[in-house]
C-alpha positions as CSV (number, residue, x, y, z in Angstrom):
1,M,15.7,25.7,-18.1
2,A,15.5,22.3,-16.3
3,E,15.6,19.2,-18.5
4,R,12.3,17.7,-19.4
5,V,11.8,14.0,-18.5
6,L,9.0,11.8,-19.9
7,V,8.2,8.8,-17.7
8,T,5.9,6.3,-19.4
9,G,4.1,4.1,-16.9
10,G,4.6,7.0,-14.6
11,L,1.9,6.0,-12.1
12,G,3.1,2.4,-11.7
13,Y,5.1,0.8,-8.9
14,L,8.4,2.2,-9.9
15,G,7.2,5.3,-11.8
16,S,5.3,6.8,-8.9
17,I,8.6,6.8,-6.8
18,L,10.7,7.9,-9.8
19,C,8.6,11.0,-10.5
20,E,9.1,12.1,-7.0
21,H,12.9,11.6,-7.1
22,L,13.2,13.4,-10.5
23,L,11.3,16.4,-9.3
24,H,13.4,16.6,-6.1
25,A,16.5,16.5,-8.4
26,G,15.3,19.5,-10.3
27,F,13.8,18.0,-13.5
28,Q,10.5,18.9,-15.2
29,V,8.5,15.6,-15.2
30,R,5.7,14.5,-17.4
31,A,4.1,11.1,-16.4
32,L,2.3,9.2,-19.1
33,D,0.0,6.4,-18.0
34,N,-3.1,4.6,-19.3
35,L,-4.4,4.2,-15.7
36,M,-5.0,0.5,-16.2
37,Y,-5.1,0.0,-12.4
38,G,-7.7,2.7,-12.0
39,S,-8.3,4.2,-8.6
40,G,-5.3,2.4,-7.2
41,Q,-3.2,5.0,-8.9
42,Q,-3.9,8.0,-6.9
43,G,-0.5,8.1,-5.3
44,L,0.8,11.1,-7.3
45,F,-2.0,13.5,-6.3
46,H,0.5,15.2,-3.9
47,L,2.7,16.1,-6.9
48,C,-0.1,18.0,-8.7
49,A,0.7,21.3,-6.9
50,N,4.2,21.2,-8.3
51,P,4.4,23.3,-11.5
52,A,7.2,21.1,-12.7
53,F,4.9,18.1,-12.8
54,D,2.5,17.2,-15.6
55,F,0.4,14.2,-16.5
56,V,-0.9,12.8,-19.8
57,R,-3.4,9.9,-19.9
58,G,-2.7,7.7,-22.8
59,D,-1.4,4.4,-24.2
60,V,2.2,4.0,-25.2
61,R,1.1,2.1,-28.3
62,D,-0.9,5.1,-29.6
63,E,1.3,7.2,-31.9
64,A,-1.1,10.2,-31.6
65,V,-0.3,10.2,-27.9
66,M,3.4,9.3,-28.0
67,R,4.5,11.6,-30.8
68,P,3.9,14.9,-29.0
69,A,5.0,13.5,-25.6
70,V,8.3,12.2,-27.0
71,R,8.9,15.4,-29.1
72,D,8.8,17.6,-26.0
73,A,11.2,15.5,-23.9
74,D,14.9,15.7,-23.4
75,V,15.0,12.3,-21.6
76,I,12.6,9.4,-22.0
77,I,12.4,6.8,-19.2
78,H,10.3,4.0,-20.6
79,L,8.7,2.0,-17.7
80,A,5.4,1.1,-19.3
81,A,5.2,-2.7,-19.6
82,I,3.2,-5.8,-18.7
83,V,5.4,-7.0,-15.9
84,G,6.1,-10.4,-14.5
85,A,5.8,-13.9,-16.1
86,P,2.3,-14.7,-14.9
87,A,0.8,-11.4,-16.0
88,C,2.4,-11.8,-19.4
89,D,1.2,-15.4,-19.9
90,R,-2.4,-14.4,-19.2
91,D,-2.4,-12.2,-22.3
92,P,0.5,-12.9,-24.7
93,A,-0.9,-10.6,-27.5
94,L,-1.1,-7.7,-25.1
95,T,2.3,-8.4,-23.8
96,K,4.0,-8.4,-27.2
97,S,2.1,-5.3,-28.1
98,V,3.1,-3.3,-25.0
99,N,6.5,-4.8,-24.2
100,F,8.0,-4.8,-27.7
101,E,5.9,-3.1,-30.3
102,A,5.5,0.0,-28.2
103,V,9.3,0.1,-27.9
104,Q,9.6,-0.1,-31.7
105,L,7.3,2.9,-31.9
106,L,9.4,4.8,-29.3
107,G,12.5,3.9,-31.3
108,R,11.0,5.3,-34.4
109,L,9.7,8.5,-32.8
110,R,12.7,9.5,-30.7
111,S,15.6,11.6,-32.0
112,P,19.3,10.7,-31.6
113,G,19.8,13.6,-29.3
114,Q,17.2,12.3,-26.8
115,L,18.4,10.1,-24.0
116,V,16.4,6.9,-23.5
117,I,16.7,4.9,-20.2
118,Y,15.1,1.5,-20.3
119,P,14.6,-1.0,-17.5
120,N,15.1,-4.6,-18.4
121,T,15.0,-7.5,-16.0
122,N,18.0,-9.6,-14.9
123,S,15.7,-12.7,-15.3
124,G,16.9,-12.4,-18.9
125,Y,19.9,-14.3,-17.8
126,G,17.7,-17.4,-17.7
127,I,18.9,-20.7,-16.3
128,T,22.2,-20.6,-14.5
129,S,23.8,-22.8,-11.8
130,G,23.5,-20.0,-9.2
131,A,27.3,-20.3,-8.7
132,A,29.0,-18.0,-11.2
133,L,28.5,-14.3,-11.3
134,C,26.3,-12.9,-14.1
135,T,27.9,-9.9,-15.7
136,E,26.6,-7.8,-18.5
137,E,28.6,-10.0,-20.8
138,T,26.8,-13.1,-19.7
139,P,24.6,-14.4,-22.6
140,L,20.9,-13.5,-22.3
141,R,18.7,-16.7,-22.5
142,P,15.3,-15.6,-21.2
143,I,12.8,-18.4,-20.5
144,S,9.4,-16.6,-20.1
145,L,7.5,-14.5,-22.6
146,Y,8.1,-11.6,-20.1
147,G,11.9,-12.1,-20.3
148,R,11.9,-12.6,-24.1
149,T,10.0,-9.4,-24.8
150,K,12.1,-7.3,-22.4
151,V,15.3,-8.6,-23.8
152,A,14.2,-8.1,-27.4
153,A,13.2,-4.5,-26.5
154,E,16.6,-3.8,-24.9
155,G,18.4,-5.1,-27.9
156,L,16.4,-2.9,-30.2
157,L,17.1,0.2,-28.1
158,L,20.8,-0.5,-27.7
159,E,21.2,-0.5,-31.5
160,Q,20.3,3.2,-31.3
161,P,22.5,6.0,-30.0
162,N,22.1,7.6,-26.5
163,T,20.5,4.7,-24.7
164,V,21.1,3.3,-21.3
165,T,19.5,0.0,-20.3
166,L,19.3,-1.2,-16.7
167,R,18.9,-4.9,-15.9
168,L,17.1,-4.6,-12.6
169,A,17.4,-7.1,-9.7
170,T,14.1,-8.0,-8.0
171,V,12.9,-4.7,-6.6
172,F,11.5,-4.3,-3.1
173,G,10.0,-1.4,-1.0
174,M,6.9,0.6,-0.5
175,S,5.2,2.5,-3.3
176,P,1.9,4.3,-3.8
177,R,1.1,1.6,-6.4
178,L,2.3,-1.4,-4.4
179,R,3.2,-4.7,-6.0
180,L,2.8,-7.8,-3.9
181,D,4.0,-10.2,-6.6
182,L,7.7,-9.2,-6.0
183,L,9.5,-11.6,-3.8
184,V,10.6,-9.5,-0.8
185,N,7.3,-7.6,-0.8
186,H,5.3,-10.9,-1.0
187,F,7.4,-12.7,1.7
188,V,7.1,-9.8,4.2
189,Y,3.3,-9.5,3.5
190,A,2.8,-13.2,4.1
191,A,4.8,-12.9,7.3
192,C,2.9,-10.1,8.9
193,K,-0.6,-10.7,7.4
194,E,-0.8,-14.5,7.0
195,G,1.8,-15.7,9.5
196,Y,3.1,-18.5,7.3
197,L,4.6,-19.2,3.8
198,V,5.3,-22.2,1.6
199,V,8.6,-21.7,-0.2
200,F,9.7,-23.8,-3.2
201,E,13.2,-24.0,-4.7
202,K,14.5,-22.7,-1.4
203,D,18.2,-22.7,-2.6
204,F,17.6,-20.7,-5.7
205,K,19.3,-17.4,-5.5
206,R,18.6,-14.0,-6.9
207,N,19.7,-10.4,-6.5
208,F,17.5,-7.6,-4.9
209,V,17.4,-3.8,-4.9
210,H,15.4,-1.2,-3.2
211,I,12.9,0.8,-5.3
212,R,14.4,4.1,-4.3
213,D,17.9,3.0,-5.2
214,V,16.5,2.2,-8.7
215,A,15.1,5.7,-8.9
216,D,18.3,7.3,-7.7
217,C,20.2,5.2,-10.3
218,M,18.0,6.6,-13.1
219,V,18.8,10.2,-11.9
220,H,22.5,9.2,-12.0
221,C,22.1,7.9,-15.5
222,I,20.7,11.2,-16.7
223,R,23.5,13.2,-15.1
224,N,26.2,10.8,-16.4
225,A,24.7,9.9,-19.8
226,G,27.8,11.0,-21.7
227,K,29.9,8.2,-20.2
228,M,27.2,5.6,-19.7
229,A,25.2,5.6,-22.9
230,G,25.4,2.6,-25.2
231,K,25.7,-0.1,-22.5
232,P,23.5,-2.3,-20.3
233,Y,24.0,-2.2,-16.5
234,N,23.1,-4.6,-13.8
235,V,21.3,-2.8,-11.0
236,G,21.3,-4.6,-7.7
237,L,22.6,-4.6,-4.1
238,D,25.8,-6.6,-3.8
239,A,25.0,-7.6,-0.2
240,A,21.7,-9.0,-1.4
241,N,22.5,-12.0,-3.6
242,L,20.4,-14.3,-1.5
243,S,18.6,-17.6,-1.7
244,K,14.9,-17.7,-1.1
245,E,15.6,-19.6,2.2
246,E,18.0,-16.9,3.3
247,L,15.4,-14.2,2.5
248,A,12.7,-15.9,4.5
249,L,14.9,-16.5,7.5
250,T,16.0,-12.8,7.4
251,I,12.3,-11.7,7.6
252,K,11.7,-14.2,10.4
253,K,14.2,-12.1,12.5
254,Y,11.6,-9.3,12.4
255,V,8.4,-11.4,12.6
256,R,9.0,-14.1,15.2
257,H,5.8,-16.0,14.7
258,F,6.4,-16.3,10.9
259,Y,6.2,-20.0,10.0
260,V,8.1,-21.0,6.8
261,H,7.6,-24.4,5.2
262,F,10.2,-25.4,2.5
263,A,8.3,-27.5,-0.1
264,P,9.9,-30.0,-2.5
265,I,7.5,-29.1,-5.4
266,G,6.9,-25.9,-7.4
267,Q,9.0,-23.9,-9.8
268,D,9.7,-20.4,-11.0
269,P,8.5,-19.8,-14.6
270,D,11.6,-17.6,-15.2
271,K,14.0,-20.3,-13.7
272,R,15.7,-17.5,-11.7
273,N,18.7,-18.9,-9.9
274,Y,21.7,-16.6,-10.2
275,I,24.0,-14.2,-8.5
276,V,24.7,-10.9,-10.2
277,S,27.7,-8.6,-10.4
278,N,27.0,-4.9,-10.2
279,Q,30.6,-3.9,-10.8
280,R,30.0,-2.0,-14.1
281,L,27.5,0.3,-12.5
282,R,29.8,0.8,-9.5
283,E,32.6,1.8,-11.9
284,A,30.1,4.3,-13.5
285,G,29.8,6.0,-10.1
286,F,26.6,4.5,-8.6
287,E,26.1,1.9,-5.9
288,A,22.8,0.8,-4.3
289,R,22.9,1.7,-0.6
290,R,19.6,0.8,1.0
291,S,19.8,-2.6,2.7
292,L,17.4,-5.5,2.6
293,D,16.8,-5.0,6.4
294,D,15.9,-1.3,5.7
295,G,13.3,-2.5,3.2
296,I,11.8,-5.2,5.5
297,R,11.3,-2.6,8.3
298,E,9.8,-0.2,5.7
299,L,7.4,-2.8,4.4
300,L,6.3,-3.8,7.9
301,K,5.4,-0.2,8.7
302,G,3.6,0.1,5.4
303,Y,1.6,-3.0,5.8
304,A,0.6,-2.0,9.3
305,M,-1.2,1.0,7.7
306,E,-3.4,-1.2,5.5
307,G,-7.0,-1.6,6.4
308,R,-9.0,-4.8,6.2
309,A,-8.5,-6.8,3.0
310,P,-11.5,-7.1,0.7
311,G,-13.8,-10.0,1.6
312,K,-12.2,-10.5,5.0
313,N,-13.8,-9.8,8.4
314,A,-10.5,-10.0,10.3
315,A,-8.0,-7.2,10.0
């Protein structure tokens, strides 16, 4: 019988791609989601005909929902979270409840024999010079509430057996539940829809990774849990440790009329300025393979399919 995988936040940006990859890899998949984005989360309707796919509507903070869902799973991939510094700052109480207290509940409900895969953010490295490589041994000094809750949750889970945590680079790529607040997705959208972009902190660097590489990495973690459990892993594309200026100019190669203004004011609430080493993950047998250029071309095709934006007369 195929392993049973519970994906919390299964209809979100990453979850909706991950469920597809897990099914393709031969797993039974149960997506759990509270549908907080409503009708925007219809992207998994095409999976409903697959007998290996199931869906539960519920909140990861609700023990009555989580207890049976966790009990029936061999693997739990806990994606459910309030994501991004601005979203977290809008509702700090909700953020702490979902990003940390729900993880405490998961830690209490799971058994030692169940594998837990948890995505953290590499913004947890906090303020760095942008010169030295951040490895998994680099101290975590998160700045934002988002970073602090995710780092605290990672620490809690790593104290338990059979856990793999993934410190994700900034993710890019199309998804049924698209996020435009992610840097590559945002810059490409601005290029093709607005034609211009104001960029602050142009020399600040960060690492990037394609959403489907993240999904493939999680499949790899399940299949190699015996040698990977108990550690955090940076997940990014080695060829994509880029500054914001370099990213904008790369997009400009594909959208010639894209006007970029580099502004002297403005700052990132997470103070993200770092380059990241993905060597530990590579040594564990996985390497991201989808390039930034692949992602830009993909996003341009996806945005071309979008209709008129709400409230706008022009396409």
